[in-house]
Residue, then its C-alpha position, 0 to 999 in steps of 0.5 A: m325632169a328631162k335633160t336639156a342641152s344648151i345652144n348659144v345663138r348670136t344675132d344682132p339686137e334688132t333681129k332678136s327684138e323683132a323675133e321676140k315681138i313676133y313669138s310673144a304674140f304666140g305665147l312663145t319665147v325665142s328659145d321656144a321658137i328655136n325648139v319648134f324649128l328644130h323639131i319640125s326640121i327633124m320631122e321634115g328631114g331638113f329645113p322646113f322651107e326652101i332655101k335659095q338665093p334670090r334671083y333678080n333681073k339685070e335692072t334690079e341687080k344694077a340698082i342693088d349694086e348702085a345702092r351698095s356703092i352709095m352706102n359705101g361712099k363710092i358714089i355721091p347721090k344726086k340731091y334736089a332742092s325740090v320734087e319738081q327738080l327731081f321730076a324734071d331730071l327724071d323726065k330727061g330720061 
């Protein structure tokens, strides 16, 4: 019997659940998938995919910052009673 070593990985429950669904469709456990990742990394001599920071244009960056501010309670978002009111406000430019 082959010797094994343990690796403990912490992740949020939602990520774990989604990964389990994906890998189970291939007949794999998350542990199996991690082993596949490690073996491919060894064969490739590093990550088996490109790792880079996402780059967004200035308008997208501004929208991301605004969304974070709304989520953190720093900005109170506008509310509309109807779709018509929303579109009227958007038409004002």
